[in-house]
DOSE-305506 format. One record per residue (C-alpha): residue number from 1; chain; y, x, z. Coordinates in pm, whole numbers, plus 32768, in hexadecimal, padded with zeros to 4 digits. Example, Ala and Ser with C-alpha at 12.3 -4.5 7.8 and 13.67 -1.06 7.14 Angstrom:
resi, chain, v, u, w
1, A, 7E3E, 84CE, 830C
2, A, 7F96, 8557, 82CA
***
This chain:
resi, chain, v, u, w
1, A, 8009, 8000, 7FFD
2, A, 815F, 8081, 7FA2
3, A, 8280, 8036, 8072
4, A, 83F7, 8036, 8030
5, A, 84F8, 80F3, 8123
6, A, 8537, 7FBE, 81D1
7, A, 83C8, 7F68, 8201
8, A, 8362, 80A7, 8289
9, A, 8498, 80B6, 8373
10, A, 842A, 7F54, 83F2
11, A, 82C2, 7FC2, 8437
12, A, 8320, 8102, 84D0
13, A, 8426, 806A, 85C6
14, A, 8555, 8139, 8539
15, A, 8680, 810E, 844E
16, A, 8692, 8154, 82D7
17, A, 8780, 8269, 8317
18, A, 866D, 8316, 83D6
19, A, 8570, 8303, 82B2
20, A, 8683, 8395, 81DB
21, A, 86AF, 84A9, 82CD
22, A, 853C, 8503, 82D5
23, A, 8539, 84E5, 8149
24, A, 865A, 85E2, 814E
25, A, 85A0, 86E6, 822C
26, A, 846E, 86BA, 8155
27, A, 8393, 8624, 8267
28, A, 8379, 84EF, 819B
29, A, 8328, 84FB, 8027
30, A, 8367, 83B9, 7F47
31, A, 8255, 8352, 7E55
32, A, 82A1, 83BD, 7CF4
33, A, 8244, 824D, 7C75
34, A, 8371, 8199, 7CE7
35, A, 83FF, 826B, 7E0C
36, A, 8347, 81AE, 7F1C
37, A, 8275, 822F, 803A
38, A, 8102, 8217, 8086
39, A, 80CF, 812E, 81AC
40, A, 801D, 823F, 827A
41, A, 8185, 82FE, 8278
42, A, 81BF, 8211, 838D
43, A, 80EC, 82F3, 8476
44, A, 81AB, 841F, 8402
45, A, 82F4, 837C, 845F
46, A, 8279, 832C, 85C3
47, A, 81FB, 848C, 85E4
48, A, 834F, 8513, 85AC
49, A, 83D6, 8421, 86B0
50, A, 82CC, 84BF, 8798
51, A, 8343, 861E, 873F
52, A, 84AE, 85CC, 8797
53, A, 8443, 8522, 88DC
54, A, 839B, 8658, 8935
55, A, 84D3, 8722, 88F8
56, A, 8477, 87B2, 879A
57, A, 8578, 87C8, 8692
58, A, 8510, 8739, 8546
59, A, 85B7, 884D, 847F
60, A, 8494, 892F, 8512
61, A, 8388, 8840, 84B1
62, A, 8422, 8818, 834A
63, A, 842B, 89A3, 8341
64, A, 82B2, 89BC, 8391
65, A, 8262, 88A7, 8293
66, A, 831D, 895B, 8184
67, A, 826F, 8A9C, 81C2
68, A, 812E, 89EA, 81CE
69, A, 80EE, 8A74, 8322
70, A, 80C2, 8924, 83B5
71, A, 804F, 87E3, 8305
72, A, 8019, 8681, 8362
73, A, 7F57, 8616, 823C
74, A, 7E17, 85BD, 82F2
75, A, 7EE2, 84E4, 83EC
76, A, 7E8F, 83A0, 8325
77, A, 7D1C, 83FB, 8323
78, A, 7CF6, 83B1, 848C
79, A, 7DC1, 8291, 84B4
80, A, 7DB9, 8132, 841B
81, A, 7ECA, 80AB, 8331
82, A, 7FF3, 8037, 8405
83, A, 800A, 7EBB, 841F
84, A, 814C, 7E19, 83DC
85, A, 8218, 7D82, 84CD
86, A, 81E9, 7C07, 84F2
87, A, 8231, 7B0E, 85F9
88, A, 8332, 7B23, 8711
89, A, 82C8, 7B09, 8881
90, A, 836E, 79A4, 8887
91, A, 82A8, 7943, 8751
92, A, 8158, 79AF, 87D5
93, A, 81AB, 791A, 8923
94, A, 81E4, 77D3, 8876
95, A, 80A6, 77E5, 87AE
96, A, 7FB7, 7828, 88DB
97, A, 8082, 7755, 89D7
98, A, 80C6, 7882, 8AAE
99, A, 8205, 792A, 8B34
100, A, 82A1, 7A33, 8A4B
101, A, 82D1, 7B01, 8B8B
102, A, 815B, 7AEF, 8BC8
103, A, 8123, 7B7E, 8A50
104, A, 8226, 7C98, 8AB8
105, A, 8161, 7CEB, 8BEE
106, A, 800E, 7CF9, 8B38
107, A, 80A3, 7DD8, 8A37
108, A, 8115, 7EC4, 8B5B
109, A, 7FD7, 7EBE, 8C1A
110, A, 7F11, 7F0A, 8AE5
111, A, 8004, 8045, 8AD4
112, A, 803D, 7FF1, 8969
113, A, 815C, 80E1, 88ED
114, A, 8261, 7FEF, 8891
115, A, 83C8, 8003, 88CD
116, A, 8473, 7F10, 89A7
117, A, 8569, 7EBE, 88A5
118, A, 845E, 7E51, 87AD
119, A, 844E, 7CD3, 87A3
120, A, 8325, 7CAA, 86C4
121, A, 81C9, 7D00, 86EF
122, A, 80E1, 7DB6, 85EE
123, A, 7FF4, 7CD6, 853C
124, A, 7EC5, 7D87, 85C0
125, A, 7F3A, 7D69, 8728
126, A, 7F7E, 7BFB, 86F3
127, A, 7E14, 7BBB, 8683
128, A, 7D77, 7C3C, 87BF
129, A, 7E77, 7BAB, 88B7
130, A, 7E38, 7A54, 8815
131, A, 7CC8, 7A7A, 8848
132, A, 7CF2, 7AF9, 899E
133, A, 7DC6, 79D3, 89FD
134, A, 7CCA, 78DD, 8970
135, A, 7B9E, 7971, 8A10
136, A, 7C64, 799E, 8B67
137, A, 7D23, 785F, 8B42
138, A, 7CCF, 77DD, 8CB0
139, A, 7D51, 7937, 8D3B
140, A, 7E8B, 795B, 8E07
141, A, 7F94, 7A52, 8D8C
142, A, 7F35, 7B56, 8E9B
143, A, 7DCF, 7B46, 8E3F
144, A, 7E1D, 7B87, 8CC7
145, A, 7EFB, 7CB5, 8D37
146, A, 7DE3, 7D2E, 8E08
147, A, 7CF6, 7D15, 8CDE
148, A, 7DF6, 7DC4, 8BFF
149, A, 7E2F, 7ECD, 8CEE
150, A, 7CD2, 7F21, 8D0D
151, A, 7C93, 7F4E, 8B96
152, A, 7DE6, 800B, 8B69
153, A, 7DB1, 8113, 8C68
154, A, 7C4C, 815E, 8C29
155, A, 7C40, 8151, 8AAC
156, A, 7D7A, 822D, 8AAB
157, A, 7CD6, 8321, 8B93
158, A, 7B9F, 8334, 8ABB
159, A, 7C50, 8367, 8985
160, A, 7D35, 8471, 8A13
161, A, 7C0D, 852E, 8AB1
162, A, 7B3B, 8504, 8966
163, A, 7C5B, 85AB, 8897
164, A, 7CBD, 869E, 89A6
165, A, 7B67, 872F, 89CB
166, A, 7B3C, 873D, 8859
167, A, 7C86, 87FE, 8826
168, A, 7C33, 88F1, 894F
169, A, 7AD9, 8933, 88BD
170, A, 7A77, 88D1, 875D
171, A, 7BC0, 8906, 86C2
172, A, 7C2B, 8A43, 8781
173, A, 7AE3, 8AE6, 8705
174, A, 7B36, 8A6E, 85A5
175, A, 7C97, 8AF9, 85AF
176, A, 7BFF, 8C50, 8638
177, A, 7B33, 8C73, 84E2
178, A, 7C5E, 8CD1, 8414
179, A, 7C18, 8BF3, 82EC
180, A, 7D1B, 8BDF, 81DE
181, A, 7E15, 8AC7, 8224
182, A, 7D99, 89C5, 810C
183, A, 7C2E, 8A06, 818C
184, A, 7C9D, 89E4, 82E7
185, A, 7D40, 888B, 82A9
186, A, 7C16, 881B, 81DF
187, A, 7B0D, 887C, 82F1
188, A, 7BE2, 87FC, 8411
189, A, 7C0D, 86BD, 8363
190, A, 7A9E, 8686, 8336
191, A, 7A55, 86F4, 84A3
192, A, 7B62, 8605, 8524
193, A, 7ACD, 84D9, 8465
194, A, 798A, 851D, 8502
195, A, 7A1F, 854F, 865D
196, A, 7ADF, 83FD, 8639
197, A, 79B7, 8335, 85B9
198, A, 78D3, 83BA, 86C4
199, A, 79DA, 834D, 87C1
200, A, 79C6, 81F7, 8749
201, A, 7848, 81EE, 8749
202, A, 7828, 826F, 889C
203, A, 7925, 816D, 8934
204, A, 7855, 805F, 8895
205, A, 76F9, 80E6, 88F6
206, A, 776D, 8143, 8A5B
207, A, 7815, 7FF8, 8A85
208, A, 76CF, 7F45, 8A23
209, A, 7602, 8023, 8B18
210, A, 76FC, 7FCA, 8C3D
211, A, 770E, 7E6E, 8BE4
212, A, 7599, 7E46, 8BF0
213, A, 758E, 7ED6, 8D41
214, A, 76B4, 7E0F, 8DD8
215, A, 7630, 7CCA, 8D40
216, A, 74D9, 7D00, 8DEB
217, A, 7582, 7D64, 8F43
218, A, 7667, 7C1B, 8F28
219, A, 754A, 7B4E, 8ED4
220, A, 747F, 7BBC, 8FF6
221, A, 759B, 7B7F, 90E3
222, A, 75E8, 7A28, 9060
223, A, 748B, 79A7, 9059
224, A, 7452, 7A23, 91B9
225, A, 7591, 796C, 9230
226, A, 752B, 782D, 916C
227, A, 73D0, 7833, 91F0
228, A, 744B, 7856, 9358
229, A, 7550, 7731, 9316
230, A, 7439, 7631, 92AC
231, A, 7367, 76AB, 93C5
232, A, 724D, 775A, 9309
233, A, 7290, 78C2, 9372
234, A, 72D1, 791C, 94DB
235, A, 7426, 79AC, 9526
236, A, 741F, 7B29, 9573
237, A, 751C, 7BE4, 964D
238, A, 7655, 7C3E, 95A4
239, A, 762D, 7D97, 94CF
240, A, 771F, 7E98, 953E
241, A, 7757, 7F98, 9430
242, A, 77D0, 8102, 9490
243, A, 790C, 81AA, 9408
244, A, 7910, 832B, 941E
245, A, 7A2D, 8422, 93DC
246, A, 79FB, 858B, 9380
247, A, 7B1A, 8673, 93AE
248, A, 7B24, 87DE, 933E
249, A, 7BB2, 88CD, 943F
250, A, 7C73, 89F0, 939C
251, A, 7CA1, 8954, 924F
252, A, 7E1E, 8983, 9255
253, A, 7E18, 8AF2, 92DD
254, A, 7D03, 8B35, 91B9
255, A, 7DF6, 8AA2, 90B3
256, A, 7F12, 8B67, 9130
257, A, 7E4D, 8CAC, 912B
258, A, 7D9D, 8C7E, 8FDE
259, A, 7E75, 8B92, 8F27
260, A, 7E6E, 8A2E, 8EA7
261, A, 7D5B, 8A80, 8D9E
262, A, 7C6C, 8AF0, 8EB7
263, A, 7CBB, 89AD, 8F74
264, A, 7C6F, 88D0, 8E46
265, A, 7B27, 899B, 8E1B
266, A, 7AC9, 8964, 8F89
267, A, 7B08, 87E5, 8F54
268, A, 7A1D, 87E4, 8E25
269, A, 7915, 889D, 8EE4
270, A, 7953, 87A1, 9010
271, A, 790A, 868E, 8F1F
272, A, 77CC, 8706, 8EC1
273, A, 7749, 874C, 901D
274, A, 77CE, 85E3, 9087
275, A, 76FB, 853E, 8F81
276, A, 75CD, 8617, 8FBA
277, A, 75D5, 85EA, 9126
278, A, 7643, 8487, 915B
279, A, 7590, 83BD, 9045
280, A, 7427, 83F7, 90E0
281, A, 74A2, 834D, 9212
282, A, 7541, 822B, 9151
283, A, 7698, 82B9, 917C
284, A, 77AD, 8254, 9091
285, A, 78DF, 832B, 906F
286, A, 79EC, 8222, 907D
287, A, 7B1E, 8305, 904F
288, A, 7B8F, 846A, 903C
289, A, 7CAA, 84CC, 9136
290, A, 7D27, 861E, 90A7
291, A, 7C64, 86F0, 91B6
292, A, 7B6F, 85E5, 920A
293, A, 7A9A, 84CB, 91BA
294, A, 7A5E, 835E, 923E
295, A, 78FF, 82D2, 922A
296, A, 7856, 8182, 924E
297, A, 76F4, 8166, 92D2
298, A, 7627, 8024, 92F5
299, A, 7555, 80C7, 940F
300, A, 761A, 8181, 9533
301, A, 74DC, 8259, 9575
302, A, 74EB, 82D3, 9401
303, A, 7658, 8323, 943F
304, A, 7604, 8401, 9553
305, A, 74F3, 84CA, 94A4
306, A, 75D6, 84E6, 936F
307, A, 76FC, 8561, 9454
308, A, 7606, 867F, 94F2
309, A, 75A0, 86EE, 9392
310, A, 770C, 86E4, 9324
311, A, 779F, 87D3, 9432
312, A, 7661, 88B7, 9416
313, A, 7687, 88E2, 92A7
314, A, 7806, 88EA, 9279
315, A, 7845, 8A41, 92E2
316, A, 7767, 8AE5, 91D8
317, A, 77C8, 89EB, 90DE
318, A, 7945, 89F3, 90F2
319, A, 79A2, 8B1D, 91CD
320, A, 7A44, 8A48, 92EF
321, A, 799D, 897E, 93F8
322, A, 79A6, 8804, 9420
323, A, 79A7, 86F8, 952F
324, A, 7935, 859D, 951A
325, A, 798A, 8455, 95D8
326, A, 78D1, 8320, 95B8
327, A, 7904, 81BB, 9639
328, A, 783E, 807D, 9604
329, A, 78B9, 7F0B, 95F9
330, A, 794A, 7DF0, 951E
331, A, 7A19, 7E6A, 93F5
332, A, 7AE5, 7DC3, 92FC
333, A, 7A97, 7E20, 9185
334, A, 7BA5, 7DFF, 907E
335, A, 7BCD, 7EA1, 8F22
336, A, 7ACF, 7FAE, 8F5C
337, A, 7B52, 7FFF, 90B5
338, A, 7B0D, 7FCB, 9224
339, A, 7C04, 7F5A, 931B
340, A, 7C16, 7EFC, 948D
341, A, 7C03, 7F8D, 95F8
342, A, 7A9C, 800B, 95C1
343, A, 7B2D, 80F3, 94A8
344, A, 7C6C, 8156, 957A
345, A, 7B89, 81B3, 9691
346, A, 7AA6, 8286, 95C5
347, A, 7BD5, 834D, 952A
348, A, 7C5A, 838C, 9688
349, A, 7AFD, 8403, 9701
350, A, 7AED, 84FB, 95E1
351, A, 7C49, 8584, 9649
352, A, 7BDC, 85A7, 97A5
353, A, 7A89, 866C, 973E
354, A, 7A7E, 87DE, 9741
355, A, 7A0E, 88B9, 960E
356, A, 7896, 888B, 95E4
357, A, 7889, 8751, 96BD
358, A, 780A, 85F5, 9676
359, A, 78AE, 8504, 976B
360, A, 7850, 838D, 9776
361, A, 78B3, 8252, 9838
362, A, 77D1, 818A, 9935
363, A, 77AD, 8086, 9811
364, A, 76F5, 8188, 973C
365, A, 7619, 821F, 9869
366, A, 75B7, 80BA, 98B5
367, A, 752E, 807F, 9762
368, A, 7477, 81CB, 974C
369, A, 7314, 81A7, 96DB
370, A, 724C, 8304, 96C5
371, A, 721C, 843B, 9764
372, A, 725F, 85B5, 975E
373, A, 73C7, 8566, 9799
374, A, 747C, 85B9, 98F4
375, A, 75B4, 84FC, 9963
376, A, 7696, 859D, 9A5B
377, A, 778E, 84B9, 9AED
378, A, 7900, 851A, 9AE5
379, A, 7A1C, 8458, 9B77
380, A, 7AA1, 834A, 9BB8
381, A, 7BAD, 83EC, 9ACF
382, A, 7CFF, 836F, 9A56
383, A, 7D1A, 8372, 98DA
384, A, 7E6D, 838F, 9822
385, A, 7EE8, 8242, 97CA
386, A, 7DEF, 8169, 9880
387, A, 7E09, 809C, 99BB
388, A, 7D21, 80FC, 9ACC
389, A, 7C20, 81FD, 9AFF
390, A, 7AE7, 8215, 9A24
391, A, 799C, 82C0, 9A8B
392, A, 791A, 83AE, 998A
393, A, 77DA, 8451, 994C
394, A, 778C, 85B0, 9891
395, A, 7658, 859C, 97C3
396, A, 7581, 86DE, 9799
397, A, 742A, 873E, 972B
398, A, 7339, 8717, 9843
399, A, 72D9, 8885, 9835
400, A, 7447, 88DB, 9869
401, A, 74FF, 8913, 99BA
402, A, 75E1, 87EB, 9978
403, A, 775D, 87D7, 99CC
404, A, 7811, 880A, 9B1F
405, A, 78C6, 86D1, 9B97
406, A, 7A42, 8709, 9B60
407, A, 7B3D, 86FA, 9C70
***
């Protein structure tokens, strides 16, 4: 599709004068047949805006293009043809019988890169928003915003990580091969396409696998609750999951000593350790906290076992020691995260623990089922930000010497 100056300006969210400036600099080139632009040149216009937002002068980019030291000819290979602007927020709101302010809110929550001054939505955005508002027609505005936020934050993180890792590894190695510039662009373009297409396939495949697991889990829970309501199944005591926090001691000092790159490498190694040590016990890493991790365990006893493994294995794996705090009790699950007093107390217990320690609450000890673990009482102690004192216990292998109670 070919676009006029006005059309490419509109789709790019800029003025016609801006298009003329980019033509003058040699960044945009008109097609010989009629002086129009390829629709994919919209991506190039938006890229130039990104350069300026980052503080780079377009004259420098133009010089690189003129000397063929830089090229963005492959840009359109990785991105779809830009959709044209369509309905306004007000028009779409009227069509779906929802507030225009809600539409704006959803666009923000999805993290779509759209300027506040833009009053019209892209056609491809509208298509998805209409379907979403149809399927979730009974949802309140806040519920829709939560859904959009969950997709926006997580998908953006996946995409950014995918391209970031590829650039640091695959493309860095490709650049080091010293290929001629034309051959480099061709090889990089083919590799980029394979990376992008695999990323799409990975997201669909992994979504399907996780969906399968979550559907089974929800079905089991809902069926049990229904059978209890109609009197077929007996009611069981409430199930109390465990929340655990792992905190690295010495992470900041190590980063200061060895640099940010070493800190990032430590985080990667910690991620590998976390999955290998926690998953056999049913532990699910909920979120990363820079120098630590928050976990969810269905079984508090398994949380203790995983915690002991983690503090024992961390020094060799990541060069620093770890401490773990565990609590059990009711939690609120929302948008892939857990909230509530149980979570807050687990975090404070981890803060109180010493390097190499696994500390836990009475609630965890009371639910312990197993052997070969010793519990030494500590406390009662006052934890920062919490009312009252809490009795804690230090877990250790049965063959160990235990932990001395603290003053």
